Residue, then its C-alpha position, 0 to 999 in steps of 0.5 A: m519472510k525477509m527484509d532486504g539485508v536480513t534473512n530470517s531462518t525458515p526451519r523445515s518440517p520433519d519430513g524435509d519437504h516443506e519450509q515452515p514459516d518463521r512464526l516470530t517474523t510472521v507475527g511481527y509482519s502482521l503487527t506492522v501491517g495492522l499498526a501501519g494501517l491504523a496510522s494511515y486511517w488516523l492520519t487521513t481522518t485527522a489531517m484531512s478532516g477539513v478537506h473531506q466533504s462529510y464525516e462519511d467521506g472522511q471515513l471513506g478516505g481513511m479506509w482508502a488510505a489504510v487499503a493503500t498502506i496494506f497494499v504496499l507492505r510486502d515482505s521485503r523493501r524491494k517488493s514494497l517499493a515496487a508495490a508503492l510504484s504500482r499503486m500510485s501509477a494505477t491511481l494516477v491513471s484512474f485519477a486522470l480518467c475520472l477527473a476528466y469525466l466527472a468535470v463534464w458529466p455526472f455518474h452514469a453506468w455506461g460512463l463507469a463501463l467506459l472508464v473501467g475499460l480505459s483503465v485496463l487499456i491505458p496501463g497496457l499501452i504505456g507499458l504498465p501491464g501489471d496495473e490494469m486491475t488496480a486502476a480498474i478497481t480504483t476507477t470503479v470505487v471513485m465513480v460509484v462514490a461520485g454517484l452516491s455523492p453527486h454534489s461536487a463529484w469532480k472532487q472525488p478523484i482528487l480526494r482519493l488521490a490524496d488518500t492514496a498518497i498518504g497511505v503509500a507514504v505511511g507504508i514506505v515509512a513502515v517498511v524503512l522503520t521495520d528494516a532499521v529495527s531488523n538490522w539493529s536487532l541482528t547487529g546487536r545479536r552478533p558478537s564483536s570481532g574481539a569476542q569472536s577472536t577470543k572464542n576462536a583462540r580458546 
């Protein structure tokens, strides 16, 4: 794995056929994902506690934010930013469809089928072919939760959009901080130019 500007060594196996992952980098990446997911969960359940409709809805929001953070965190800044854009694009498509439907009609299985189909169709038509499945999954969750909580069901798309935005933002911050720490660590390990010149003179 690597962060932009920092390439980690990936030693090869004894037979030379396959690259072995850098274990330290893997451990660091897993810790970053775990802590960032926790931060998203805590921030959402705390900062939005007065907005969510119930304790259960707050827990759902925390889970949704953590999932968004996990989705965003990749092994490079470029991939992470692309994932963040994809996640928000798909969520906005789902948000628009679910809000328009739930503002007029209650949850129904046929309504779910219609919105899932549109969630796949619209990204493809507007030039976002990689976002269909994410949009469809988001729509499915929002609609089913709206069916479980029919009171003010139209609020569900708004809440899930806010949860997703928090999760994506935390993921981007985690990527930027990880990059900064990696660059600082690499710079600290490099010998100064004076020391390198002295070494070469010897």
